[in-house]
CHARMM internal coordinates of N, CA and C (Angstrom, degrees):
IC EDIT
DIST 1 N 1 CA 1.4380
DIST 1 CA 1 C 1.5317
ANGL 1 N 1 CA 1 C 110.21
DIST 1 C 2 N 1.3143
ANGL 1 CA 1 C 2 N 115.36
DIHE 1 N 1 CA 1 C 2 N -38.84
DIST 2 N 2 CA 1.4639
ANGL 1 C 2 N 2 CA 120.02
DIHE 1 CA 1 C 2 N 2 CA -178.85
DIST 2 CA 2 C 1.5246
ANGL 2 N 2 CA 2 C 111.37
DIHE 1 C 2 N 2 CA 2 C -60.15
DIST 2 C 3 N 1.3346
ANGL 2 CA 2 C 3 N 116.70
DIHE 2 N 2 CA 2 C 3 N -41.13
DIST 3 N 3 CA 1.4573
ANGL 2 C 3 N 3 CA 121.45
DIHE 2 CA 2 C 3 N 3 CA 179.59
DIST 3 CA 3 C 1.5396
ANGL 3 N 3 CA 3 C 111.15
DIHE 2 C 3 N 3 CA 3 C -65.58
DIST 3 C 4 N 1.3090
ANGL 3 CA 3 C 4 N 115.83
DIHE 3 N 3 CA 3 C 4 N -42.34
DIST 4 N 4 CA 1.4737
ANGL 3 C 4 N 4 CA 120.08
DIHE 3 CA 3 C 4 N 4 CA 179.62
DIST 4 CA 4 C 1.5244
ANGL 4 N 4 CA 4 C 110.28
DIHE 3 C 4 N 4 CA 4 C -61.82
DIST 4 C 5 N 1.3154
ANGL 4 CA 4 C 5 N 117.17
DIHE 4 N 4 CA 4 C 5 N -43.72
DIST 5 N 5 CA 1.4678
ANGL 4 C 5 N 5 CA 121.19
DIHE 4 CA 4 C 5 N 5 CA 179.14
DIST 5 CA 5 C 1.5240
ANGL 5 N 5 CA 5 C 111.08
DIHE 4 C 5 N 5 CA 5 C -65.20
DIST 5 C 6 N 1.3166
ANGL 5 CA 5 C 6 N 117.94
DIHE 5 N 5 CA 5 C 6 N -36.43
DIST 6 N 6 CA 1.4586
ANGL 5 C 6 N 6 CA 120.90
DIHE 5 CA 5 C 6 N 6 CA 177.44
DIST 6 CA 6 C 1.5169
ANGL 6 N 6 CA 6 C 111.02
DIHE 5 C 6 N 6 CA 6 C -66.03
DIST 6 C 7 N 1.3369
ANGL 6 CA 6 C 7 N 116.67
DIHE 6 N 6 CA 6 C 7 N -43.46
DIST 7 N 7 CA 1.4627
ANGL 6 C 7 N 7 CA 120.86
DIHE 6 CA 6 C 7 N 7 CA 179.45
DIST 7 CA 7 C 1.5302
ANGL 7 N 7 CA 7 C 109.98
DIHE 6 C 7 N 7 CA 7 C -64.02
DIST 7 C 8 N 1.3293
ANGL 7 CA 7 C 8 N 116.44
DIHE 7 N 7 CA 7 C 8 N -40.39
DIST 8 N 8 CA 1.4689
ANGL 7 C 8 N 8 CA 121.02
DIHE 7 CA 7 C 8 N 8 CA -179.70
DIST 8 CA 8 C 1.5309
ANGL 8 N 8 CA 8 C 112.02
DIHE 7 C 8 N 8 CA 8 C -78.45
DIST 8 C 9 N 1.3340
ANGL 8 CA 8 C 9 N 116.31
DIHE 8 N 8 CA 8 C 9 N -5.62
DIST 9 N 9 CA 1.4698
ANGL 8 C 9 N 9 CA 122.18
DIHE 8 CA 8 C 9 N 9 CA -176.38
DIST 9 CA 9 C 1.5304
ANGL 9 N 9 CA 9 C 110.58
DIHE 8 C 9 N 9 CA 9 C 52.07
DIST 9 C 10 N 1.3350
ANGL 9 CA 9 C 10 N 114.42
DIHE 9 N 9 CA 9 C 10 N 51.16
DIST 10 N 10 CA 1.4607
ANGL 9 C 10 N 10 CA 122.10
DIHE 9 CA 9 C 10 N 10 CA -177.74
DIST 10 CA 10 C 1.5131
ANGL 10 N 10 CA 10 C 108.76
DIHE 9 C 10 N 10 CA 10 C -128.51
DIST 10 C 11 N 1.3160
ANGL 10 CA 10 C 11 N 116.95
DIHE 10 N 10 CA 10 C 11 N 137.05
DIST 11 N 11 CA 1.4582
ANGL 10 C 11 N 11 CA 119.82
DIHE 10 CA 10 C 11 N 11 CA 177.96
DIST 11 CA 11 C 1.5279
ANGL 11 N 11 CA 11 C 109.37
DIHE 10 C 11 N 11 CA 11 C -77.62
DIST 11 C 12 N 1.3177
ANGL 11 CA 11 C 12 N 115.08
DIHE 11 N 11 CA 11 C 12 N 155.90
DIST 12 N 12 CA 1.4651
ANGL 11 C 12 N 12 CA 118.71
DIHE 11 CA 11 C 12 N 12 CA -179.47
DIST 12 CA 12 C 1.5273
ANGL 12 N 12 CA 12 C 111.12
DIHE 11 C 12 N 12 CA 12 C -65.31
DIST 12 C 13 N 1.3258
ANGL 12 CA 12 C 13 N 117.81
DIHE 12 N 12 CA 12 C 13 N -34.33
DIST 13 N 13 CA 1.4627
ANGL 12 C 13 N 13 CA 119.86
DIHE 12 CA 12 C 13 N 13 CA 178.75
DIST 13 CA 13 C 1.5301
ANGL 13 N 13 CA 13 C 111.21
DIHE 12 C 13 N 13 CA 13 C -65.73
DIST 13 C 14 N 1.3318
ANGL 13 CA 13 C 14 N 117.27
DIHE 13 N 13 CA 13 C 14 N -37.27
DIST 14 N 14 CA 1.4621
ANGL 13 C 14 N 14 CA 120.46
DIHE 13 CA 13 C 14 N 14 CA 176.47
DIST 14 CA 14 C 1.5212
ANGL 14 N 14 CA 14 C 110.96
DIHE 13 C 14 N 14 CA 14 C -66.22
DIST 14 C 15 N 1.3213
ANGL 14 CA 14 C 15 N 116.37
DIHE 14 N 14 CA 14 C 15 N -39.23
DIST 15 N 15 CA 1.4626
ANGL 14 C 15 N 15 CA 120.59
DIHE 14 CA 14 C 15 N 15 CA 179.43
DIST 15 CA 15 C 1.5254
ANGL 15 N 15 CA 15 C 110.66
DIHE 14 C 15 N 15 CA 15 C -62.72
DIST 15 C 16 N 1.3237
ANGL 15 CA 15 C 16 N 117.10
DIHE 15 N 15 CA 15 C 16 N -49.69
DIST 16 N 16 CA 1.4635
ANGL 15 C 16 N 16 CA 120.06
DIHE 15 CA 15 C 16 N 16 CA -177.61
DIST 16 CA 16 C 1.5242
ANGL 16 N 16 CA 16 C 111.37
DIHE 15 C 16 N 16 CA 16 C -68.66
DIST 16 C 17 N 1.3226
ANGL 16 CA 16 C 17 N 117.84
DIHE 16 N 16 CA 16 C 17 N -32.42
DIST 17 N 17 CA 1.4603
ANGL 16 C 17 N 17 CA 120.79
DIHE 16 CA 16 C 17 N 17 CA 175.04
DIST 17 CA 17 C 1.5262
ANGL 17 N 17 CA 17 C 110.32
DIHE 16 C 17 N 17 CA 17 C -64.61
DIST 17 C 18 N 1.3265
ANGL 17 CA 17 C 18 N 116.78
DIHE 17 N 17 CA 17 C 18 N -43.04
DIST 18 N 18 CA 1.4684
ANGL 17 C 18 N 18 CA 121.09
DIHE 17 CA 17 C 18 N 18 CA 179.30
DIST 18 CA 18 C 1.5239
ANGL 18 N 18 CA 18 C 111.06
DIHE 17 C 18 N 18 CA 18 C -65.49
DIST 18 C 19 N 1.3241
ANGL 18 CA 18 C 19 N 117.93
DIHE 18 N 18 CA 18 C 19 N -33.48
DIST 19 N 19 CA 1.4650
ANGL 18 C 19 N 19 CA 120.98
DIHE 18 CA 18 C 19 N 19 CA 179.82
DIST 19 CA 19 C 1.5207
ANGL 19 N 19 CA 19 C 112.19
DIHE 18 C 19 N 19 CA 19 C -66.59
DIST 19 C 20 N 1.3272
ANGL 19 CA 19 C 20 N 117.48
DIHE 19 N 19 CA 19 C 20 N -38.20
DIST 20 N 20 CA 1.4635
ANGL 19 C 20 N 20 CA 119.43
DIHE 19 CA 19 C 20 N 20 CA -176.20
DIST 20 CA 20 C 1.5328
ANGL 20 N 20 CA 20 C 113.47
DIHE 19 C 20 N 20 CA 20 C -94.21
DIST 20 C 21 N 1.3309
ANGL 20 CA 20 C 21 N 117.58
DIHE 20 N 20 CA 20 C 21 N -10.09
DIST 21 N 21 CA 1.4584
ANGL 20 C 21 N 21 CA 120.71
DIHE 20 CA 20 C 21 N 21 CA -179.47
DIST 21 CA 21 C 1.5263
ANGL 21 N 21 CA 21 C 110.18
DIHE 20 C 21 N 21 CA 21 C -75.26
DIST 21 C 22 N 1.3265
ANGL 21 CA 21 C 22 N 115.40
DIHE 21 N 21 CA 21 C 22 N 139.44
DIST 22 N 22 CA 1.4693
ANGL 21 C 22 N 22 CA 120.53
DIHE 21 CA 21 C 22 N 22 CA 177.35
DIST 22 CA 22 C 1.5295
ANGL 22 N 22 CA 22 C 107.95
DIHE 21 C 22 N 22 CA 22 C -94.60
DIST 22 C 23 N 1.3206
ANGL 22 CA 22 C 23 N 115.86
DIHE 22 N 22 CA 22 C 23 N 102.39
DIST 23 N 23 CA 1.4515
ANGL 22 C 23 N 23 CA 120.23
DIHE 22 CA 22 C 23 N 23 CA -179.32
DIST 23 CA 23 C 1.5190
ANGL 23 N 23 CA 23 C 109.74
DIHE 22 C 23 N 23 CA 23 C -81.18
DIST 23 C 24 N 1.3130
ANGL 23 CA 23 C 24 N 115.59
DIHE 23 N 23 CA 23 C 24 N 139.99
DIST 24 N 24 CA 1.4639
ANGL 23 C 24 N 24 CA 121.05
DIHE 23 CA 23 C 24 N 24 CA 178.47
DIST 24 CA 24 C 1.5182
ANGL 24 N 24 CA 24 C 109.57
DIHE 23 C 24 N 24 CA 24 C -85.46
DIST 24 C 25 N 1.3068
ANGL 24 CA 24 C 25 N 115.34
DIHE 24 N 24 CA 24 C 25 N 147.88
DIST 25 N 25 CA 1.4531
ANGL 24 C 25 N 25 CA 120.09
DIHE 24 CA 24 C 25 N 25 CA 171.53
DIST 25 CA 25 C 1.5227
ANGL 25 N 25 CA 25 C 106.83
DIHE 24 C 25 N 25 CA 25 C -101.77
DIST 25 C 26 N 1.3124
ANGL 25 CA 25 C 26 N 115.85
DIHE 25 N 25 CA 25 C 26 N 119.62
DIST 26 N 26 CA 1.4435
ANGL 25 C 26 N 26 CA 120.38
DIHE 25 CA 25 C 26 N 26 CA -179.55
DIST 26 CA 26 C 1.5233
ANGL 26 N 26 CA 26 C 109.76
DIHE 25 C 26 N 26 CA 26 C -90.71
DIST 26 C 27 N 1.3232
ANGL 26 CA 26 C 27 N 116.54
DIHE 26 N 26 CA 26 C 27 N 147.12
DIST 27 N 27 CA 1.4689
ANGL 26 C 27 N 27 CA 119.15
DIHE 26 CA 26 C 27 N 27 CA 178.46
DIST 27 CA 27 C 1.5257
ANGL 27 N 27 CA 27 C 111.21
DIHE 26 C 27 N 27 CA 27 C -59.14
DIST 27 C 28 N 1.3062
ANGL 27 CA 27 C 28 N 116.57
DIHE 27 N 27 CA 27 C 28 N 138.50
DIST 28 N 28 CA 1.4657
ANGL 27 C 28 N 28 CA 122.46
DIHE 27 CA 27 C 28 N 28 CA -176.94
DIST 28 CA 28 C 1.5248
ANGL 28 N 28 CA 28 C 111.35
DIHE 27 C 28 N 28 CA 28 C -60.15
DIST 28 C 29 N 1.3391
ANGL 28 CA 28 C 29 N 118.25
DIHE 28 N 28 CA 28 C 29 N -35.87
DIST 29 N 29 CA 1.4627
ANGL 28 C 29 N 29 CA 119.95
DIHE 28 CA 28 C 29 N 29 CA -179.37
DIST 29 CA 29 C 1.5225
ANGL 29 N 29 CA 29 C 111.59
DIHE 28 C 29 N 29 CA 29 C -66.95
DIST 29 C 30 N 1.3324
ANGL 29 CA 29 C 30 N 117.58
DIHE 29 N 29 CA 29 C 30 N -33.69
DIST 30 N 30 CA 1.4634
ANGL 29 C 30 N 30 CA 121.09
DIHE 29 CA 29 C 30 N 30 CA 176.21
DIST 30 CA 30 C 1.5246
ANGL 30 N 30 CA 30 C 110.33
DIHE 29 C 30 N 30 CA 30 C -65.64
DIST 30 C 31 N 1.3069
ANGL 30 CA 30 C 31 N 117.05
DIHE 30 N 30 CA 30 C 31 N -44.46
DIST 31 N 31 CA 1.4623
ANGL 30 C 31 N 31 CA 121.31
DIHE 30 CA 30 C 31 N 31 CA 178.89
DIST 31 CA 31 C 1.5227
ANGL 31 N 31 CA 31 C 110.68
DIHE 30 C 31 N 31 CA 31 C -62.49
DIST 31 C 32 N 1.3307
ANGL 31 CA 31 C 32 N 116.23
DIHE 31 N 31 CA 31 C 32 N -42.69
DIST 32 N 32 CA 1.4685
ANGL 31 C 32 N 32 CA 120.27
DIHE 31 CA 31 C 32 N 32 CA 178.85
DIST 32 CA 32 C 1.5223
ANGL 32 N 32 CA 32 C 111.74
DIHE 31 C 32 N 32 CA 32 C -64.12
DIST 32 C 33 N 1.3289
ANGL 32 CA 32 C 33 N 117.68
DIHE 32 N 32 CA 32 C 33 N -39.17
DIST 33 N 33 CA 1.4675
ANGL 32 C 33 N 33 CA 121.59
DIHE 32 CA 32 C 33 N 33 CA 178.26
DIST 33 CA 33 C 1.5264
ANGL 33 N 33 CA 33 C 111.04
DIHE 32 C 33 N 33 CA 33 C -64.41
DIST 33 C 34 N 1.3166
ANGL 33 CA 33 C 34 N 116.71
DIHE 33 N 33 CA 33 C 34 N -45.34
DIST 34 N 34 CA 1.4690
ANGL 33 C 34 N 34 CA 120.94
DIHE 33 CA 33 C 34 N 34 CA 179.29
DIST 34 CA 34 C 1.5308
ANGL 34 N 34 CA 34 C 110.20
DIHE 33 C 34 N 34 CA 34 C -63.34
DIST 34 C 35 N 1.3214
ANGL 34 CA 34 C 35 N 116.65
DIHE 34 N 34 CA 34 C 35 N -41.50
DIST 35 N 35 CA 1.4599
ANGL 34 C 35 N 35 CA 120.91
DIHE 34 CA 34 C 35 N 35 CA 178.53
DIST 35 CA 35 C 1.5243
ANGL 35 N 35 CA 35 C 110.96
DIHE 34 C 35 N 35 CA 35 C -62.26
DIST 35 C 36 N 1.3298
ANGL 35 CA 35 C 36 N 117.19
DIHE 35 N 35 CA 35 C 36 N -41.64
DIST 36 N 36 CA 1.4676
ANGL 35 C 36 N 36 CA 121.39
DIHE 35 CA 35 C 36 N 36 CA 178.91
DIST 36 CA 36 C 1.5265
ANGL 36 N 36 CA 36 C 110.87
DIHE 35 C 36 N 36 CA 36 C -63.83
DIST 36 C 37 N 1.3302
ANGL 36 CA 36 C 37 N 117.26
DIHE 36 N 36 CA 36 C 37 N -41.90
DIST 37 N 37 CA 1.4734
ANGL 36 C 37 N 37 CA 121.48
DIHE 36 CA 36 C 37 N 37 CA 178.34
DIST 37 CA 37 C 1.5231
ANGL 37 N 37 CA 37 C 109.63
DIHE 36 C 37 N 37 CA 37 C -62.16
DIST 37 C 38 N 1.3393
ANGL 37 CA 37 C 38 N 117.43
DIHE 37 N 37 CA 37 C 38 N -44.26
DIST 38 N 38 CA 1.4661
ANGL 37 C 38 N 38 CA 121.15
DIHE 37 CA 37 C 38 N 38 CA -179.49
DIST 38 CA 38 C 1.5243
ANGL 38 N 38 CA 38 C 111.63
DIHE 37 C 38 N 38 CA 38 C -66.01
DIST 38 C 39 N 1.3434
ANGL 38 CA 38 C 39 N 117.21
DIHE 38 N 38 CA 38 C 39 N -36.23
DIST 39 N 39 CA 1.4622
ANGL 38 C 39 N 39 CA 120.22
DIHE 38 CA 38 C 39 N 39 CA 179.29
DIST 39 CA 39 C 1.5242
ANGL 39 N 39 CA 39 C 111.49
DIHE 38 C 39 N 39 CA 39 C -69.22
DIST 39 C 40 N 1.3349
ANGL 39 CA 39 C 40 N 116.98
DIHE 39 N 39 CA 39 C 40 N -36.79
DIST 40 N 40 CA 1.4638
ANGL 39 C 40 N 40 CA 121.15
DIHE 39 CA 39 C 40 N 40 CA 179.57
DIST 40 CA 40 C 1.5261
ANGL 40 N 40 CA 40 C 111.96
DIHE 39 C 40 N 40 CA 40 C -75.88
DIST 40 C 41 N 1.3235
ANGL 40 CA 40 C 41 N 115.98
DIHE 40 N 40 CA 40 C 41 N -31.25
DIST 41 N 41 CA 1.4673
ANGL 40 C 41 N 41 CA 121.61
DIHE 40 CA 40 C 41 N 41 CA -175.48
DIST 41 CA 41 C 1.5316
ANGL 41 N 41 CA 41 C 110.14
DIHE 40 C 41 N 41 CA 41 C -133.49
DIST 41 C 42 N 1.3269
ANGL 41 CA 41 C 42 N 118.03
DIHE 41 N 41 CA 41 C 42 N 76.32
DIST 42 N 42 CA 1.4663
ANGL 41 C 42 N 42 CA 119.86
DIHE 41 CA 41 C 42 N 42 CA -175.47
DIST 42 CA 42 C 1.5283
ANGL 42 N 42 CA 42 C 114.00
DIHE 41 C 42 N 42 CA 42 C -65.24
DIST 42 C 43 N 1.3268
ANGL 42 CA 42 C 43 N 117.60
DIHE 42 N 42 CA 42 C 43 N -17.04
DIST 43 N 43 CA 1.4609
ANGL 42 C 43 N 43 CA 119.92
DIHE 42 CA 42 C 43 N 43 CA -179.34
DIST 43 CA 43 C 1.5257
ANGL 43 N 43 CA 43 C 112.46
DIHE 42 C 43 N 43 CA 43 C -87.87
DIST 43 C 44 N 1.3175
ANGL 43 CA 43 C 44 N 118.49
DIHE 43 N 43 CA 43 C 44 N -4.38
DIST 44 N 44 CA 1.4642
ANGL 43 C 44 N 44 CA 121.32
DIHE 43 CA 43 C 44 N 44 CA 178.93
DIST 44 CA 44 C 1.5214
ANGL 44 N 44 CA 44 C 110.21
DIHE 43 C 44 N 44 CA 44 C -71.80
DIST 44 C 45 N 1.3332
ANGL 44 CA 44 C 45 N 115.76
DIHE 44 N 44 CA 44 C 45 N 137.80
DIST 45 N 45 CA 1.4503
ANGL 44 C 45 N 45 CA 121.46
DIHE 44 CA 44 C 45 N 45 CA 172.05
DIST 45 CA 45 C 1.5098
ANGL 45 N 45 CA 45 C 109.24
DIHE 44 C 45 N 45 CA 45 C -91.70
DIST 45 C 46 N 1.3277
ANGL 45 CA 45 C 46 N 116.47
DIHE 45 N 45 CA 45 C 46 N -173.65
DIST 46 N 46 CA 1.4568
ANGL 45 C 46 N 46 CA 119.48
DIHE 45 CA 45 C 46 N 46 CA -175.84
DIST 46 CA 46 C 1.5365
ANGL 46 N 46 CA 46 C 112.29
DIHE 45 C 46 N 46 CA 46 C -65.69
DIST 46 C 47 N 1.3336
ANGL 46 CA 46 C 47 N 117.72
DIHE 46 N 46 CA 46 C 47 N -30.79
DIST 47 N 47 CA 1.4645
ANGL 46 C 47 N 47 CA 119.96
DIHE 46 CA 46 C 47 N 47 CA 179.94
DIST 47 CA 47 C 1.5271
ANGL 47 N 47 CA 47 C 111.17
DIHE 46 C 47 N 47 CA 47 C -66.53
DIST 47 C 48 N 1.3222
ANGL 47 CA 47 C 48 N 116.54
DIHE 47 N 47 CA 47 C 48 N -46.15
DIST 48 N 48 CA 1.4666
ANGL 47 C 48 N 48 CA 120.06
DIHE 47 CA 47 C 48 N 48 CA 179.80
DIST 48 CA 48 C 1.5178
ANGL 48 N 48 CA 48 C 111.43
DIHE 47 C 48 N 48 CA 48 C -67.59
DIST 48 C 49 N 1.3390
ANGL 48 CA 48 C 49 N 116.70
DIHE 48 N 48 CA 48 C 49 N -38.09
DIST 49 N 49 CA 1.4651
ANGL 48 C 49 N 49 CA 119.87
DIHE 48 CA 48 C 49 N 49 CA 178.17
DIST 49 CA 49 C 1.5174
ANGL 49 N 49 CA 49 C 109.57
DIHE 48 C 49 N 49 CA 49 C -63.77
DIST 49 C 50 N 1.3248
ANGL 49 CA 49 C 50 N 117.26
DIHE 49 N 49 CA 49 C 50 N -42.90
DIST 50 N 50 CA 1.4610
ANGL 49 C 50 N 50 CA 121.52
DIHE 49 CA 49 C 50 N 50 CA 178.25
DIST 50 CA 50 C 1.5177
ANGL 50 N 50 CA 50 C 111.01
DIHE 49 C 50 N 50 CA 50 C -63.46
DIST 50 C 51 N 1.3236
ANGL 50 CA 50 C 51 N 117.11
DIHE 50 N 50 CA 50 C 51 N -41.66
DIST 51 N 51 CA 1.4631
ANGL 50 C 51 N 51 CA 121.58
DIHE 50 CA 50 C 51 N 51 CA 179.14
DIST 51 CA 51 C 1.5297
ANGL 51 N 51 CA 51 C 111.23
DIHE 50 C 51 N 51 CA 51 C -65.81
DIST 51 C 52 N 1.3095
ANGL 51 CA 51 C 52 N 116.70
DIHE 51 N 51 CA 51 C 52 N -39.04
DIST 52 N 52 CA 1.4606
ANGL 51 C 52 N 52 CA 122.24
DIHE 51 CA 51 C 52 N 52 CA -179.99
DIST 52 CA 52 C 1.5100
ANGL 52 N 52 CA 52 C 109.86
DIHE 51 C 52 N 52 CA 52 C -64.26
END
COOR INIT
IC SEED 1 N 1 CA 1 C
IC BUILD
């Protein structure tokens, strides 16, 4: 395990945190909309993207 974490350049605490964290699955259409906004307006930060 130690070798795998070294190759991945990941700390063991990050690995174990990721294992127990419950990641949400976001709807694909939401991700596509956000991606389109970012492509049209690359200078927008997260606040402007959220507002858009």
